[in-house]
N, C-alpha and C positions, 0 to 999 in steps of 0.2 A: 506644513507648519501653518498654524493659524496666526493671523495678524490683523490689525485694524489699519485701514488706509483711508485717506481722504482722496477720492478719485473724482476727477471732473465728470459731472453727470453727462454732459454733451459728448465728451470723448468716448465714454463707455457706451452710451446709447448708439453712437455712430458705429462703433466697433461691433456691437451686438447685432445691429441691422445687417452688417456684412457677413455675419457668421450665424446663419440660421441653424437652430438646433443645438447651439453650443451654450453652455452655462456661462455665467459671469466669470467663474473661476477658470473655466477652460479658455475663455477669451484672454483673460489676464495672463495666464500661464503661457499661452501661445505668443502673446506680445513680448513677454520677458525672454522666451527662447529666441525669438527673432531678433530682439535687441542684442542679446549676447552673441548670436551668430554673426550679426553685422559688425559688431566691434571686433570679433576675432578675425573676420575677413579683412578688415582694414589693417589690422596688425600684420597679417600675412602679406598683404600688398606692399607694406613698407619694406619687405625683404626683396622686392623686385630689383634685379640687377646686383644683388649682394650675395646670392648663393649660386654656385656653379653646379649644374647637374650634368652628370655624364652617364649616358646610357643610350639604348637603342629603342626609341619610341615605337618603331614598327614591330620590333620583337615583342614588346609588351602588349601591343594591340592584338597580336596573333595568339596570345595566351588565352584569350577569352573564348 
């Protein structure tokens, strides 16, 4: 999807410097994916202690 954004020049240039060979679009898309992944991770961590898991972890490890 095409869109117009006002992006902080310094933030973008810093990100581009850390991502050699990536285009601006790739850097921005990667940042968006990481942002969403972090938010989902925080939501999952809120479940800590609220969900009871029953199973055999050793048996699961042997399946690999």
